[in-house]
KOLTI-881532 format. One record per residue (C-alpha): x, y, z. Coordinates in steps of 0.02 Angstrom, whole numbers, padded with zeros to 5 digits, always signed. Last residue first. Layout:
N
XYZ ...
//
This chain:
168
+01002+01834-03455 +00946+01682-03357 +00805+01575-03424 +00648+01497-03355 +00559+01352-03276 +00455+01356-03118 +00382+01226-03000 +00285+01319-02869 +00209+01336-02697 +00184+01494-02594 +00026+01470-02492 -00064+01615-02405 -00150+01573-02240 -00280+01685-02156 -00390+01685-02310 -00466+01857-02332 -00629+01927-02262 -00609+01935-02073 -00421+01919-02100 -00412+02093-02173 -00243+02147-02101 -00101+02024-02079 -00115+01880-02202 -00002+01735-02151 +00129+01653-02260 +00174+01477-02312 +00311+01394-02410 +00357+01280-02552 +00489+01296-02688 +00546+01214-02849 +00653+01304-02978 +00718+01250-03148 +00831+01373-03238 +00910+01378-03411 +01072+01478-03412 +01169+01380-03544 +01276+01294-03411 +01116+01234-03328 +01043+01309-03170 +00948+01203-03042 +00855+01290-02902 +00799+01222-02735 +00668+01260-02607 +00614+01342-02446 +00478+01464-02402 +00443+01595-02270 +00299+01715-02246 +00224+01889-02236 +00050+01927-02299 -00036+02085-02361 -00223+02104-02391 -00347+02169-02518 -00528+02116-02513 -00664+02109-02646 -00854+02125-02644 -00843+02301-02569 -00960+02324-02423 -01115+02434-02437 -01233+02307-02361 -01136+02175-02267 -01037+02037-02349 -00989+01878-02255 -01115+01765-02345 -01055+01834-02512 -00880+01760-02480 -00760+01900-02521 -00669+01897-02688 -00481+01912-02695 -00330+02025-02685 -00154+01988-02627 +00002+02086-02582 +00123+01949-02533 +00284+01972-02436 +00424+01847-02444 +00573+01777-02349 +00658+01636-02442 +00772+01493-02395 +00883+01413-02525 +00958+01252-02590 +01063+01277-02748 +01087+01141-02880 +01223+01158-03013 +01343+01047-02916 +01288+01046-02734 +01255+01219-02664 +01220+01276-02487 +01107+01392-02388 +01065+01509-02531 +00973+01665-02472 +00818+01724-02562 +00727+01890-02541 +00549+01906-02602 +00419+02019-02683 +00250+01935-02711 +00109+02018-02807 -00049+01914-02794 -00210+01918-02894 -00374+01821-02884 -00327+01749-02715 -00420+01596-02651 -00303+01485-02750 -00393+01337-02828 -00451+01160-02796 -00638+01123-02804 -00669+01241-02948 -00834+01337-02928 -00740+01501-02915 -00678+01479-03092 -00490+01464-03118 -00402+01611-03203 -00294+01667-03056 -00159+01795-03098 +00005+01781-03003 +00144+01911-03009 +00316+01866-02941 +00453+01984-02883 +00635+01948-02852 +00786+01971-02743 +00941+01864-02743 +01073+01792-02628 +01223+01675-02624 +01316+01700-02788 +01284+01887-02786 +01135+02004-02802 +01047+01886-02922 +00895+01974-02995 +00732+01876-03010 +00579+01909-03119 +00434+01790-03092 +00275+01748-03188 +00130+01653-03110 -00020+01618-03223 -00160+01520-03139 -00259+01371-03202 -00222+01273-03042 -00136+01113-03096 -00060+01151-03267 -00028+01338-03258 +00011+01342-03072 +00134+01196-03086 +00216+01274-03241 +00271+01428-03144 +00351+01543-03272 +00527+01611-03246 +00628+01763-03301 +00803+01774-03229 +00932+01911-03206 +01117+01908-03162 +01177+01832-03324 +01343+01928-03313 +01345+02015-03482 +01177+02102-03477 +01192+02170-03300 +01371+02231-03327 +01326+02313-03494 +01174+02400-03418 +01280+02464-03274 +01420+02523-03389 +01297+02614-03503 +01218+02700-03352 +01390+02755-03290 +01439+02821-03463 +01275+02916-03482 +01296+02994-03310 +01475+03046-03352 +01425+03116-03522 +01285+03217-03442 +01409+03291-03315 
//
């Protein structure tokens, strides 16, 4: 039984490593324009769909005029390719976003936590270019709405990015 389980696990790892079904990407737009680090892992389920998860860490000061309101966001998503033209895929994406940020001090009451945590659902659209060597360029834009703590959190959650990465 142990040999069978080990053989199945080895076959799965070999299949995943040989078929370039995974991607790691970094959002260069967030780094350059917003002083935020957004790293994404994506797994291609087949040629038309994928799932992924992105983690965003905001390093911009609160006095910045243009920044994400969230200090941290964890964004799982499902992508469906609508059509492909050459090496460029056009997709739609359904995402969730667990986000945390600081509450405006004017809204705080005595005993309240200075941070909020909320969850958003949203849609985005975009395109992805994949080279023959497995390098990836991805551009997407979308919007979501926070569902629970809208008294303290931003009601709208943006999902915008220009990412580069590599398939493996």
